[in-house]
N, C-alpha and C positions, 0 to 999 in steps of 0.2 A: 311482587314486581320489583321492589327495591333490591332483593337478592340477585335477580337476573341482571339488572343493570350493573350492580357491583361486580358480579362475576364476569360480565362482558368487558368491563373496564379493566379488570385485573388481567384478563387474557390479552387484551390489546396492549397493555403496558408491558407485559412479559414478552410479547412478540417484538415490540419496538426495542426493548433492551437487548434481546438476543440478536436482532438484526444489527443494531449499533455495534455490539461487541464483535460480531463477525466482520463487519466492514473495517473496524479498527485493526483487527488482527491481519486482515488481508492487506491493508494499506501499510502497516508497519513491517510486513515481511516481504514487500515487493520493492525491488530496486531496478533501476533502469540505467543502461549504458548505451553508448553509440558504437556502431561498427567502425566509425571513423576516428575513434579516440580510445584511450585506455582507462578512462575514468568511469566510475559508477556513482549514482546519485540516489537520494530518496526521490520518489516520483513527484513530490511537490517542490523540489529544488528549482530555483530560478534558472539554473543552467540546464536542468533536465527538460524544462519546458521548451527549450530552444532546439532540442534534438529532432531532426527530421523523422517523421514516423516510419519512413522506409529504412532508416538506419537504426531504429530502436531495437535494443536487445533487453529482455527482461530476465531478472534473476530472482529466485525465491529466497536466497540467503546471501549473506556476505561471503560465506565460504565458497559458494558457487561462483560468485563474481571473481574472487581471488583465484580460483582454479582455472579460470579463463584468462588470467593475466591482468585483470582490471585492478585499479587502485582507487581508494575512496576520494571523493571530491573534497577539496579543502574548504569549500563554502558550507555545504550541508553536513559534512562529516558523518556519513552513514556508518 
């Protein structure tokens, strides 16, 4: 019985670590801009939180944001 509990605990921990890493990667590689400006931000930037959802544009990389003519925010410095 102890082995089963230990195995279940290990599986749960491995699942949580994998999920956490996936979320960190997704957050780290997502940028947001507004169709009403030329700046892009990290999604947790205080200025990004003020973007109207209807104007939000998401980028998967800095290069993508640059290719659309956006420049980095001077506050969050993505």
